[in-house]
C-alpha positions as CSV (number, residue, x, y, z in Angstrom):
1,X,0.2,0.1,0.3
2,X,2.8,2.6,0.3
3,X,3.5,2.5,-2.7
4,X,0.4,4.1,-3.9
5,X,0.0,6.3,-0.6
6,X,1.9,9.6,-2.5
7,X,-0.9,8.1,-5.3
8,X,-3.7,8.5,-3.2
9,X,-3.0,11.9,-1.5
10,X,-2.9,14.0,-4.7
11,X,-6.1,12.3,-5.6
12,X,-7.8,12.9,-3.0
13,X,-7.0,16.8,-2.3
14,X,-7.4,17.4,-6.3
15,X,-10.6,19.1,-7.6
16,X,-11.4,19.0,-11.6
17,X,-12.7,22.7,-12.7
18,X,-16.5,20.7,-12.9
19,X,-15.9,20.4,-9.0
20,X,-14.9,23.7,-8.3
21,X,-17.7,24.6,-10.0
22,X,-20.2,22.6,-7.7
23,X,-18.7,23.8,-4.9
24,X,-18.8,27.6,-5.7
25,X,-22.9,26.9,-6.2
26,X,-22.8,25.6,-2.7
27,X,-24.6,22.6,-3.8
28,X,-24.7,20.0,-1.0
29,X,-25.8,16.5,-3.1
30,X,-22.7,14.4,-2.2
31,X,-23.6,15.7,1.6
32,X,-27.1,15.3,1.5
33,X,-26.9,11.6,0.3
34,X,-24.2,10.3,2.4
35,X,-25.8,11.4,5.7
36,X,-29.2,9.8,4.7
37,X,-27.2,6.6,4.0
38,X,-25.3,6.7,7.1
39,X,-28.4,7.4,9.4
40,X,-29.3,3.7,7.8
41,X,-26.0,1.8,8.6
42,X,-27.4,4.0,12.3
43,X,-30.3,1.8,12.2
44,X,-28.9,-1.5,11.0
45,X,-26.1,-1.5,13.4
46,X,-28.2,-0.7,16.3
47,X,-31.0,-3.9,15.2
48,X,-30.2,-7.0,17.0
49,X,-32.3,-9.0,14.3
50,X,-30.0,-8.0,12.0
51,X,-26.7,-8.4,14.2
52,X,-27.6,-12.0,14.8
53,X,-28.2,-12.5,10.5
54,X,-24.7,-11.2,9.7
55,X,-22.7,-12.8,12.0
56,X,-22.3,-14.9,15.2
57,X,-18.6,-14.1,15.4
58,X,-17.8,-13.0,19.0
59,X,-14.2,-10.6,17.8
60,X,-17.3,-8.8,15.5
61,X,-19.7,-8.1,17.8
62,X,-17.5,-7.0,20.4
63,X,-15.5,-4.7,18.0
64,X,-19.1,-2.8,16.8
65,X,-20.1,-2.6,20.6
66,X,-18.5,0.7,21.9
67,X,-20.4,1.9,18.0
68,X,-23.4,1.3,18.8
69,X,-23.2,3.7,21.9
70,X,-22.7,6.9,18.9
71,X,-25.5,8.6,17.8
72,X,-25.0,8.5,13.6
73,X,-29.1,9.8,13.5
74,X,-28.7,13.1,13.2
75,X,-26.3,15.1,11.2
76,X,-22.8,15.5,11.8
77,X,-20.4,17.7,13.0
78,X,-19.3,18.5,10.0
79,X,-18.6,16.8,6.2
80,X,-15.6,17.3,4.0
81,X,-15.8,16.7,0.9
82,X,-12.7,14.8,-1.5
83,X,-13.2,14.4,-4.9
84,X,-11.4,12.3,-7.2
85,X,-10.5,13.0,-10.8
86,X,-10.9,11.8,-13.9
87,X,-9.1,9.6,-16.0
88,X,-7.4,12.6,-17.8
89,X,-6.8,14.2,-15.0
90,X,-5.1,11.8,-13.2
91,X,-2.3,11.4,-15.6
92,X,-2.1,15.0,-14.8
93,X,-2.3,14.7,-11.5
94,X,0.6,12.1,-11.9
95,X,2.6,14.1,-14.1
96,X,3.1,16.5,-10.9
97,X,4.5,14.3,-9.1
98,X,7.4,14.1,-11.3
99,X,5.7,10.9,-13.1
100,X,6.9,9.9,-16.7
101,X,3.7,9.5,-18.0
102,X,4.5,9.2,-21.1
103,X,6.1,5.8,-20.1
104,X,3.3,4.6,-18.1
105,X,2.3,1.1,-19.2
106,X,-1.7,1.7,-17.9
107,X,-4.1,2.5,-20.5
108,X,-7.1,4.7,-20.5
109,X,-9.0,1.5,-19.4
110,X,-6.5,1.1,-16.5
111,X,-6.9,4.8,-15.6
112,X,-10.3,4.7,-15.7
113,X,-10.7,2.0,-13.7
114,X,-8.5,3.3,-10.6
115,X,-10.1,6.7,-10.5
116,X,-13.2,4.5,-10.1
117,X,-12.5,2.3,-7.4
118,X,-10.4,4.6,-5.6
119,X,-12.9,5.8,-3.2
120,X,-14.0,2.8,-1.6
121,X,-10.3,1.4,-1.8
122,X,-9.4,3.7,0.6
123,X,-12.0,3.7,3.4
124,X,-11.1,0.1,3.1
125,X,-7.5,1.0,3.5
126,X,-8.3,3.0,6.6
127,X,-10.1,0.5,8.1
128,X,-7.9,-2.4,7.7
129,X,-5.4,-0.1,9.1
130,X,-7.2,-0.4,12.6
131,X,-7.1,-4.0,12.5
132,X,-8.9,-7.4,11.3
133,X,-11.3,-7.6,13.5
134,X,-12.7,-3.6,13.0
135,X,-12.3,-4.3,9.2
136,X,-13.8,-7.2,9.5
137,X,-16.5,-5.4,11.4
138,X,-17.4,-2.8,9.2
139,X,-18.0,-4.7,6.0
140,X,-20.4,-6.0,7.6
141,X,-22.1,-2.9,8.2
142,X,-22.1,-0.7,5.0
143,X,-24.8,0.5,3.2
144,X,-24.9,1.2,-0.3
145,X,-27.6,2.6,-2.9
146,X,-27.6,3.4,-6.9
147,X,-28.7,6.3,-7.8
148,X,-29.1,8.6,-11.3
149,X,-25.9,10.4,-12.1
150,X,-26.5,14.5,-11.8
151,X,-25.0,16.7,-13.6
152,X,-21.2,17.1,-13.1
153,X,-20.7,13.5,-11.0
154,X,-17.6,12.5,-10.8
155,X,-16.4,9.8,-7.6
156,X,-16.0,11.2,-4.2
157,X,-15.5,10.3,-0.4
158,X,-17.5,12.1,2.6
159,X,-16.1,11.8,5.4
160,X,-19.0,12.6,7.9
161,X,-17.4,13.9,11.3
162,X,-19.1,12.8,14.5
163,X,-19.0,13.5,18.0
164,X,-16.3,11.0,19.8
165,X,-14.5,8.2,18.6
166,X,-16.4,7.0,15.3
167,X,-17.0,9.0,12.1
168,X,-18.4,7.4,8.8
169,X,-17.6,7.8,5.4
170,X,-19.2,7.4,2.0
171,X,-17.5,6.3,-1.2
172,X,-19.2,7.6,-4.6
173,X,-18.5,5.8,-7.6
174,X,-20.0,5.9,-11.1
175,X,-20.7,2.1,-11.9
176,X,-22.9,2.4,-15.3
177,X,-23.6,4.3,-18.1
178,X,-25.9,6.7,-16.0
179,X,-25.7,5.6,-12.5
180,X,-23.3,5.8,-9.8
181,X,-23.6,4.1,-6.1
182,X,-22.6,5.5,-3.4
183,X,-21.4,2.8,-0.6
184,X,-21.5,3.7,3.4
185,X,-18.4,2.7,5.8
186,X,-18.3,3.7,9.8
187,X,-14.5,4.1,10.6
188,X,-12.7,5.9,13.5
189,X,-11.7,9.5,14.2
190,X,-8.1,8.4,13.7
191,X,-8.3,8.7,10.4
192,X,-7.9,12.0,11.0
193,X,-4.1,11.6,11.2
194,X,-4.3,10.6,7.3
195,X,-6.5,13.4,6.5
196,X,-3.3,15.5,8.1
197,X,-1.0,13.6,6.7
198,X,-2.4,14.3,2.9
199,X,-2.5,17.8,4.1
200,X,0.8,17.7,5.3
201,X,2.7,16.0,1.9
202,X,0.9,18.1,-0.2
203,X,2.2,21.7,1.2
204,X,5.3,19.8,1.2
205,X,5.2,19.7,-2.1
206,X,4.1,22.8,-2.7
207,X,0.6,21.9,-3.9
208,X,-2.8,24.1,-3.3
209,X,-5.4,21.3,-0.9
210,X,-8.5,22.4,-2.4
211,X,-11.6,20.7,-0.4
212,X,-15.2,20.9,0.6
213,X,-15.6,21.1,4.4
214,X,-19.4,22.2,5.7
215,X,-20.1,22.4,9.5
216,X,-23.3,21.9,10.6
217,X,-24.9,23.3,14.0
């Protein structure tokens, strides 16, 4: 995973002109979808029948027990949206990092697949750093929804910060010609350390960190 860390750092905080225009309009479509999906996930988390249906593993049950004390039914304290560039922007990002893209042995299909898979791959990676039990537990409680792509849609990650040690995050990816899928995960607030690492790495490289943060009352 370490070899992909610089790519993740650049991709997650690089916004294309389309995404920037959406932000200027103040649209919160991603955030609204993410909050609704996490509220569904919270309901599943606290449904004992669902827990008994999906697992009997004591390690998973124990891992999510503290999570159940958190309240995800209300809006988060804040939301951080990070937009994933399309394949053409991905090449520009690689070049900005000093990569020799003319020798890059990766087809357009490869670049597109990397961009599409990055949101969920990142969130899975964040949970894997907290141990096997936590990764397994969060994979049990994910929720997802397919939607018609809105105008200007781009693959993205929305991190929802709640009070306490546990947050949630939603990966948005285009999965069809006109459709996309949003997948929600629980994450730990220690993910902030990774976000700080991204900011520090881009600052050191002289790259402006651009993303959209929304604070809720």
